C-alpha positions in Angstrom: -16.4 -6.0 21.4 -13.7 -6.7 18.9 -12.9 -3.9 16.5 -12.9 -5.2 12.9 -12.4 -3.7 9.4 -14.9 -4.3 6.6 -14.1 -5.8 3.2 -14.1 -3.6 0.2 -13.7 -4.1 -3.6 -10.3 -2.9 -4.8 -11.7 -2.7 -8.3 -15.2 -2.7 -9.7 -14.6 -6.3 -11.0 -12.5 -7.4 -8.0 -10.4 -8.3 -6.1 -11.9 -8.1 -2.6 -9.6 -6.9 0.2 -9.7 -5.6 3.7 -10.4 -1.9 4.2 -7.1 -1.6 6.0 -4.0 -3.3 4.6 -1.0 -4.3 6.7 2.4 -3.4 5.2 5.3 -5.8 5.8 8.2 -3.5 4.8 9.4 -3.1 8.4 8.4 -6.5 9.7 12.0 -7.8 10.1 12.7 -5.0 12.6 9.4 -5.4 14.4 9.4 -9.2 14.9 12.3 -11.2 16.1 11.4 -14.3 14.1 8.7 -15.9 11.9 6.9 -17.3 14.9 6.3 -13.9 16.3 5.2 -12.6 12.9 2.8 -15.5 12.6 1.2 -14.6 15.9 0.7 -11.1 14.6 -0.8 -12.4 11.4 -3.4 -14.4 13.5 -4.2 -11.2 15.4 -4.7 -9.3 12.2 -7.1 -12.0 11.0 -9.1 -11.7 14.2 -9.6 -8.0 13.4 -10.6 -8.5 9.7 -7.3 -7.5 8.2 -6.8 -10.0 5.5 -4.7 -8.1 2.9 -0.9 -8.0 3.2 1.3 -5.6 1.2 4.9 -6.6 0.4 7.4 -6.2 -2.4 10.3 -8.2 -3.9 12.8 -5.4 -2.9 11.7 -5.1 0.7 14.2 -6.2 3.3 16.3 -4.7 6.1 19.2 -4.7 6.5 19.3 -6.8 3.3 17.0 -5.9 0.4 15.0 -8.8 -1.2 14.5 -10.7 2.0 11.0 -9.7 3.4 9.0 -12.0 1.2 10.9 -15.0 2.5 10.4 -13.9 6.1 6.7 -13.4 5.4 6.4 -16.7 3.7 7.8 -18.5 6.7 5.1 -16.9 8.9 2.3 -17.6 6.3 3.3 -21.3 6.3 2.3 -21.4 10.0 -0.9 -19.5 9.6 -2.2 -20.4 6.2 -1.5 -18.2 3.2 -4.9 -19.0 1.8 -6.4 -16.8 4.6 -4.9 -13.7 3.1 -4.9 -11.6 -0.1 -1.3 -10.9 -0.9 -0.2 -7.8 -2.9 3.4 -7.7 -4.0 5.5 -5.6 -6.3 8.3 -5.9 -8.9 10.7 -3.7 -10.7 12.9 -1.9 -8.2 16.5 -3.1 -8.3 18.8 -2.2 -5.4 22.3 -3.0 -4.5 22.3 -6.3 -2.5 24.2 -9.5 -2.1 21.0 -11.1 -3.3 21.4 -9.3 -6.6 25.2 -9.3 -7.3 24.5 -8.2 -10.9 23.1 -4.8 -9.8 25.8 -2.1 -10.0 23.4 0.8 -9.4 19.9 1.3 -8.1 17.5 1.2 -11.1 14.1 0.1 -12.3 13.3 -2.8 -14.6 9.9 -3.6 -16.1 11.4 -6.0 -18.8 9.8 -9.3 -19.5 12.9 -11.1 -18.0 12.7 -9.2 -14.7 8.9 -9.4 -14.3 8.9 -13.2 -14.9 11.9 -13.7 -12.6 10.5 -11.5 -9.8 7.1 -13.3 -10.0 8.6 -16.7 -9.8 10.8 -15.7 -6.9 7.8 -14.1 -5.1 5.7 -17.3 -5.5 8.6 -19.4 -4.2 9.4 -17.2 -1.2 5.8 -16.6 -0.1 5.0 -20.3 -0.6 1.9 -19.7 -2.7 0.8 -20.9 -6.2 -0.8 -17.6 -7.2 -0.3 -13.9 -6.2 -3.5 -11.9 -5.7 -2.1 -8.6 -7.1 1.2 -7.8 -8.7 2.1 -4.1 -8.8 4.7 -2.4 -11.0 6.8 -0.7 -8.3 7.7 2.9 -9.3 8.2 4.0 -12.9 10.7 2.4 -15.2 11.5 5.2 -17.7 12.9 2.6 -20.1 9.6 0.6 -20.0 8.4 -0.9 -23.3 4.6 -0.9 -22.6 3.9 -3.7 -25.1 6.5 -5.9 -23.5 5.5 -5.1 -19.9 1.8 -5.5 -20.5 2.2 -8.6 -22.6 4.2 -10.2 -19.9 1.7 -9.4 -17.2 -1.2 -10.6 -19.3 0.6 -13.9 -19.9 1.2 -14.3 -16.2 -2.5 -13.8 -15.6 -3.3 -16.4 -18.3 -0.8 -18.8 -16.7 -2.5 -18.4 -13.3 0.6 -17.1 -11.6 -1.1 -13.7 -10.8 -4.8 -12.9 -10.4 -4.7 -9.1 -10.9 -2.4 -6.3 -12.1 -1.8 -2.9 -10.6 0.8 -0.1 -10.5 2.5 1.8 -7.7 3.6 5.5 -7.7 2.8 5.9 -11.4 1.4 9.2 -12.8 -2.0 9.2 -14.6 -0.3 9.3 -18.0 1.9 6.3 -17.3 -0.9 4.4 -15.7 -3.0 5.0 -18.8 -0.1 4.0 -21.0 0.2 0.6 -19.3 -3.6 0.2 -19.2 -3.8 0.9 -23.0 -1.7 -2.2 -23.7 -3.2 -4.6 -21.0 -6.0 -7.0 -21.5 -6.4 -7.2 -17.7 -7.7 -4.1 -15.9 -5.4 -2.1 -13.6 -7.0 -2.8 -10.1 -5.1 -0.2 -8.1 -2.4 2.4 -8.0 -0.6 2.4 -4.7 0.3 6.0 -4.0 1.4 8.4 -1.2 -1.4 10.5 0.4 -1.6 12.1 3.8 -2.2 15.6 5.4 1.4 16.3 4.4 1.1 15.0 0.8 -2.0 16.3 -1.0 -0.9 15.9 -4.6 -3.3 13.1 -5.6 -6.4 15.3 -4.9 -5.2 18.0 -7.4 -2.9 16.2 -10.0 -5.7 14.0 -11.4 -4.7 10.8 -9.7 -7.9 10.4 -7.6 -10.0 11.6 -10.5 -8.5 8.9 -12.7 -9.2 6.3 -10.0 -12.8 7.2 -9.7 -13.3 7.5 -13.4 -11.8 4.0 -14.1 -13.2 2.3 -11.1 -10.4 1.3 -8.8 -9.6 2.2 -5.2 -6.0 3.4 -4.7 -3.9 1.9 -1.9 -2.5 4.7 0.3 1.0 4.4 1.6 2.4 6.7 4.4 -1.1 8.0 5.5 0.6 9.6 8.5 3.5 11.0 6.5 5.9 8.2 7.2 5.7 9.0 10.8 6.7 12.7 10.3 3.3 13.9 11.5 4.1 12.4 14.9 7.8 13.2 15.2 8.9 16.2 13.1 9.8 19.4 14.9 9.2 21.5 11.8 7.0 24.4 12.8 4.4 23.7 10.1 4.2 20.0 11.1 3.9 20.8 14.8 1.0 23.1 14.1 -0.7 20.5 11.9 -0.1 17.9 14.6 -1.9 20.1 17.1 -4.9 20.6 14.8 -5.1 16.8 14.1 -4.9 16.2 17.9 -7.8 18.5 18.5 -9.9 16.9 15.7 -9.1 13.5 17.0 -10.7 14.4 20.4 -13.8 15.5 18.6 -14.3 12.0 17.3 -13.0 10.0 20.3 -9.9 9.0 18.4 -6.6 8.3 20.1 -4.5 11.1 18.5 -3.1 12.8 15.4 -2.2 9.6 13.6 -5.8 8.3 13.7 -7.2 11.7 12.7 -4.8 11.6 9.7 -6.2 8.2 8.7 -9.8 9.4 9.1 -8.8 12.3 6.8 -7.4 10.0 4.2 -10.5 7.8 4.4 -12.9 10.7 3.9 -12.1 11.3 0.3 -14.7 9.7 -2.0 -12.0 7.8 -4.0 -12.2 5.2 -1.2 -8.5 4.9 -0.7 -7.3 1.9 1.2 -4.7 2.8 3.8 -1.6 0.7 4.2 -0.4 0.6 7.8 2.9 -1.0 8.6 2.9 -0.7 12.4 3.6 -3.7 14.6 1.9 -1.9 17.5 -1.5 -3.4 18.0 -2.9 -0.3 19.7 -1.9 1.7 16.7 -3.7 -0.7 14.4 -6.8 -0.7 16.5 -6.7 3.1 16.4 -6.5 3.0 12.6 -9.5 0.6 12.5 -11.5 3.0 14.6 -10.4 5.9 12.4 -11.6 4.1 9.2 -14.9 3.6 10.9 -15.1 7.3 11.6 -16.8 9.7 9.2 -15.0 13.0 9.4 -17.0 16.2 9.0 -16.5 18.1 5.7 -15.4 21.2 7.5 -12.9 19.4 9.7 -11.5 17.8 6.6 -11.1 21.2 4.9 -9.5 22.7 8.0 -6.7 20.1 7.5 -6.3 21.1 3.8 -6.2 24.7 4.8 -3.4 24.1 7.4 -1.4 22.1 4.9 -1.8 23.9 1.6 -3.8 27.1 1.6 -3.0 27.6 -2.1 -5.6 25.0 -2.9 -8.2 27.6 -2.0 -7.0 30.2 -4.4 
């Protein structure tokens, strides 16, 4: 029997997406060429994973190159089979951006339009399913930024607008100027990073009707590799909990933990290892017991109980 992931609504009025998103950030180091990546994309489709996460700035060793690599693979598989989430705003030093003298952030009209057009070109699509503002630009003019995004929606270049790594106040600021709804906030959440459950981020998502996308649900791999005493202890607890549910190990228990919260967060998994992805699918289909969930909280941040 093939393990599959169900579809969910990212926002109460759309868009649909797969309950597990595949992240492309490390794809260039995982796949030797676009043909190998295309084969992986076909495998993802077979398991119900139809939503891909990328960003204009992604690329290794050269920033701003992943979208083109992904586009070459999508041309072999069919981009229309996927929902594509990309991001704009981060400016890194790169030969592809010779004008950049320092890493910075840019939500200006000029940059958003430029980034959108380049993403469409590189990915080989006519419209982007979701465009996210990628990390806060402290010089953002909210009227300029929101007006530009609304115009791109009206032009049919993007279907939906979201944010990434923005606080509740900044998310609300952008939303206050937009005609289009904010359909997600892509944020960090894991047993090692619990801030969203106590800083208002998840409350805001539930209140306004969107599901956040969750990056680094296993702590960027630290849950599996760190020798920090606290993390080693937490890894042992997650391993024990995983056995209770027939999961493969601590990583899958961490994803089940993330999935338990009623906000309905959508994990972004960037592994090229198919067994890891199958384990994540199984974890998302696992309903963790409330007391097991709280035991993880207690191991990570006992102060939340004070």
